[in-house]
C-alpha positions in Angstrom: 4.7 32.4 -77.9 4.0 32.1 -81.6 7.4 30.5 -82.2 6.7 27.9 -79.5 3.4 27.0 -81.0 4.9 26.6 -84.5 7.8 24.5 -83.1 5.3 22.4 -81.1 3.2 21.9 -84.2 6.2 20.8 -86.2 7.2 18.3 -83.5 3.7 16.9 -83.3 3.4 16.7 -87.0 6.8 14.9 -87.3 5.8 12.4 -84.5 2.5 11.9 -86.1 4.0 11.1 -89.5 6.6 8.8 -87.9 3.9 7.0 -86.0 1.9 6.5 -89.2 4.9 5.2 -91.1 5.5 2.6 -88.4 1.9 1.3 -88.3 2.4 -0.8 -91.4 5.5 -2.4 -90.0 3.9 -2.8 -86.6 0.9 -4.5 -88.3 3.3 -6.9 -90.2 5.1 -7.7 -87.0 1.8 -8.4 -85.2 0.7 -10.6 -88.1 4.0 -12.5 -88.0 3.7 -13.0 -84.2 0.1 -14.1 -84.5 1.2 -16.7 -87.1 3.9 -18.0 -84.8 1.5 -18.2 -81.9 -1.0 -20.1 -84.0 1.8 -22.5 -85.1 2.9 -23.0 -81.5 -0.7 -23.6 -80.4 -1.1 -26.3 -83.0 2.2 -27.9 -81.9 1.1 -27.9 -78.2 -2.2 -29.4 -79.2 -0.5 -32.2 -81.1 2.0 -32.8 -78.3 -0.9 -33.0 -75.8 -2.7 -35.6 -77.8 0.5 -37.6 -78.3 1.1 -37.4 -74.5 -2.4 -38.6 -73.8 -2.0 -41.5 -76.2 1.4 -42.5 -74.6 -0.2 -42.3 -71.1 -3.0 -44.7 -72.2 -0.4 -47.0 -73.7 1.6 -47.0 -70.5 -1.5 -47.8 -68.4 -2.3 -50.7 -70.7 1.2 -52.0 -70.5 1.2 -51.8 -66.7 -2.1 -53.7 -66.6 -0.7 -56.3 -69.0 2.4 -56.7 -66.8 0.3 -57.1 -63.7 -1.8 -59.7 -65.4 1.3 -61.6 -66.5 2.8 -61.4 -63.0 -0.4 -62.9 -61.6 -0.5 -65.6 -64.2 3.2 -66.5 -63.4 2.4 -66.7 -59.7 -0.6 -69.0 -60.4 1.6 -71.2 -62.6 4.3 -71.4 -59.9 1.7 -72.4 -57.3 0.3 -75.1 -59.7 3.8 -76.4 -60.4 4.5 -76.5 -56.6 1.3 -78.5 -56.1 2.2 -80.9 -58.9 5.7 -81.4 -57.4 4.2 -82.2 -54.0 1.8 -84.7 -55.6 4.7 -86.3 -57.5 6.8 -86.5 -54.3 3.9 -88.3 -52.6 3.5 -90.7 -55.4 7.3 -91.5 -55.4 7.4 -91.8 -51.6 4.5 -94.4 -51.7 6.5 -96.7 -54.0 9.4 -96.9 -51.6 9.8 -100.2 -49.8 
């Protein structure tokens, strides 16, 4: 029984010392991972703001395109009316 207790004490002591030796390395690894997570978080924030800016620019471009299309349709209608008036003027000069 005494031998088992001494052996068990030795194993516990060895594991305890091994665990203590790895704590510094574990803390360094955790610090490195925290640094990487912070860096990735900053990148995600920047990409999110870039995405929002691009989305707004796309909406403005779509609105500008719709306005240009409407103006082109109005210009085409005015040109058609002008052509009709011109045709009426020309037809009134025929003998």
